[in-house]
Phi, psi and omega in degrees: 000133184287140173292150182304322184289350179264003183275351179218159180252342180231148177230120180257121181242153184276336182243128173207156182291147178292345179273000181269111177241103186273086181291333177296322178293320177300317179295326179297331181262026183297330178295322177295320177301315179297318181294323179293320178296316179297320179298314181300320181291314184289313184298319185293326186247007185296320184250032175255153182285315183271343179062224182297348178300336177300334177301326179274320184298316184301307180294328179295312180296318180297318179297317179299317179297317179296321179299318181290310186286305186274330182272312185270319183274301181284339179055046176288143182289141174243021181058033178080003180277152176302131185300320181300312181291321182297308183289324180294326179297317179290319182295320184301311183276331178292321180301319179296312181298309184293324180295314179294317181297311182297320182284323179293327183295341180242022186296324179292315182293315185285343181240020183301322182295325179285317181299328183279354185247329187217151180265136167196162180302119185298337180293345178300320183297308176300323179294324177297322178295319179300314183285328176295317177296328180294324178297316178295319180299317183297325177292313180292327178295325176299318176298316180298318179298322178298319178294318179298316179299319180298311183285344179276313187259336180264304181274335181055043181251352175231158186222089178300156180222187189294344181293349176294341183291341180265016177307316178301324179292320178297319178296318179299317180295317179295317180297317180295320180294313180296320180293313181297311180293323182294316181289333175294312178295321180299318179294325181283326182287349175295333180252323182242087188292337181288350176294339177298319178296318181296323181296315181303317178290320182295322180296321178296318178293322182299330179298330184275353170254015174239134183289067179273316185243009179212171178255158177300324183299330184278354181274135175305141187304327183287348181249356184297328183297330180295314181290321180291337177290336180288121181299339181282341186302310182295329179293314179294318181294320179293318180299313179293318181297320181293314186269331183252346174076020179213152179145190184233048183279134174239119185307325183297335182291336177293329178295317176300315180298316182298315180296315181296315185291313182287334172295315178295320179298318179298316178297317181298316180295322178296316178295319179300316179300321182290317186285327185298341181288329187230010186295334180296341179280342184240339185291000000 
């Protein structure tokens, strides 16, 4: 005869510590994570004419606009690098970060109907956004690599180096930063919905304290500390230095970014754990 405790495989309890993050449970729901990622990809492009080709069109058009506005009109320095490669490098990784952050910040609001009907680890939803964004990034990254190959072997104006090998680490740091910041905003928007408007504006401003369209060298010395305080700065500088072979990257700055980002992620997950218990009452 089976013991009572052997009659079930999962136990759902109403009370748990905010410090309890059951990663084993998240792994148990990995099939759901895969389905959500697949859903996001199919639903978004199902009724479009160009489909996934938009992944290429968007960065190309944005790069052309940046070349005209920041390169030709504002004449911002690119450290002698080809403008097309310089701006595309920033756009490729910034698009991933901003997309994950914006979508994660409204995860409670956009999925309230699902959360109210069925139980699963709520952290699955933000993680699905991270992996969905990664699929889009990989397509755009392929375009960027093609541009790098062209300027390396045809024009011979850029010189990639061994730092390209830490690209997965840079992606992990960006994903962790976007996830941590996103779940904090998501937890706050369950009660203060107008923060969603503030976030959209804030992300645009945040781009200008991140070296997306300019180099650290071009910033006046009295303002450089603001940009260096940004954890994304070393990530962007390392990415450019690795693939374009120019920049002002210092390896020690990645350590600062890693400590800041994973500290923020830990705080974000704790806040997320606390809010997920009662967000249905306020969302």
